[in-house]
C-alpha positions, 0 to 999 in steps of 0.5 A: 975456881972453875965453874961447871961446864956450860952448854947451850943448845940452839934449835927449833925448840918450843914450837910443838913440833914432835920431830924437833922435840925428839931431837932435843930430848935425844941430845939432852938425855945423851949429854946427861948420861955422859956429862954433868954440864949445865945445859941451857936451851933457847926456846920459843916456849922456855917454861915448857921446854924447861919442864919437859926436858929438865934444863934451863931454858931462855926465850930464843929471841931475848937477845940480851939473855941469849948473848949472856948465855952464849958469852958464858958457855963453854960449848954451843950445840946447833942442832939437830934438824934442818936449821941451815936451809932457806926453804923456810925463810932467809930470816930463819937461816940468818937467826941460826947463823947469828947465834953461831957467829956470836959464839965464834966472837966470844971464842967458845966452842961450836958444834953443828950436831947431826943436822941435815943441811939445805936446801940452800937455793940462794947464793947469799944463803951459801955465802952466809953459811960458808962465812958462819961455818968456817973455822968452827970446831966440829960438824956432824951431819945426818946424811951424806948429801949434807956433807956433800953440799957443804964440800961443794961450799968449801966446808969439808971437815965434816963427819957423817952421823945420823939423826939424834932421834935414833937414840930415843926409846919408845914408851912402854905404854903403847897399849894405853895410848892405843886405848886412848885413841880408840884402838885395840892392841890386836888391830892392824894399824896404818899410821898416817902423818901428813902436813900442809905444804906451800900452795899445794892445798889439794894435798889433804883431798888427794890424801883423803881419796887415797886413804879411803881406797886403801881402807876399802882394800886393806883390813888395817885401821887408819891412825892419823898422827899430828906431828906438829900442833896445831898445824897438823890437826885441822887437816887430820881431823877433816880427813878423819871425818871424811874417811872414818879414820881414828885421829891422835887425840892429843899431843903425844911426846916423842916417846909416846909417838915412838911407842904407838908407831911401833904397833903400826904395820905400815907408816905413810908419812910426809913428816920426816920424823914420822919416817925416822920414828918408824925406821927406828922401831922397824916399821916399814914405811911409804914416804911422800917426797915433798922435800929433799931431806925426805927423799934422801932418808927414804933412799938411805932406809931402803923404803918406798917413796912417792913424789908429791906430784904423783899423789894420784897413785898414792893408793896403789903405792901404799897397797903395794907397800902393805903387800911387801911390808915384811921385805921392807922390814928386813931392809930396815933391820939391815940399815938401822943398827948402823944409824943408831950407832952413828946417832950415839956418835954425835954425843960422844963427839960432843962430850969430847969437844967439851972436855978439850976446852980450857977451864975458865 
């Protein structure tokens, strides 16, 4: 007697990162809409993941349990997000590749789903990725640059789709969420999503100075968003106190963030998924280019960007984006429908791959 199909999803889940949780939510919802397969997620907070997403979840570092789940699965989905990169650490890269290699050993199907690949700055990183990805069943990536990087490494059978979070719908309670933050629904709002980055400890101070200058010349209220807790909270609250801005009052789900961002007139963001959320709901944005993935997405979406070492010009750049926001919104209207369609392609391909497997 055949058992129900089993899918294991590996990614940066259970770390209270709104972007990665949005990716997981989109993948799980998409799969559940098209298949009755059992879904297991490898998570740093398995109880929370199970409750939030309605799936079975295992501790990602409990390797005996993880190994059993991988041995019994029909399909491993690795992604989305930026898992295969060495900017975070070589250890992180090695973990995700080890999961893929284990599944290959058990001759189960593997799909890289909607990932952004790189940066891969070390030669050993490239060798590790090439060895793990050679011969797997399906690779989809969220941008052409990722496909080009894999092609340079000799991995050429890749389909360019889009980030899975483009499939999510915003919460219908945006008014209540704005009220919770102390904002009236009729107010113009600029959403701001910053983060600390490496040794650039001055980013917060530079941003606070720029946001204060923007607030003096622009009628909109500032809403400081915290895309990852607790990492983004201290910086947001410090800037909020300094410039008198509103700070997101509690962790919001991806759908809640989408709903709130849909009410913004402009988003200023470092976090990639703050920019993806803005694009998804048609809100123009100015992206702070701290990482190639952010720079690539800004270009693909036809929006404004500023490099991290040009933060002294942030106020001027943001005011320019505010003045031209209608034109920027039109560019999103042209670019985003194709991104949403491509995001859905990830799920269609995953379900096809699952169906191709032999019953066991």
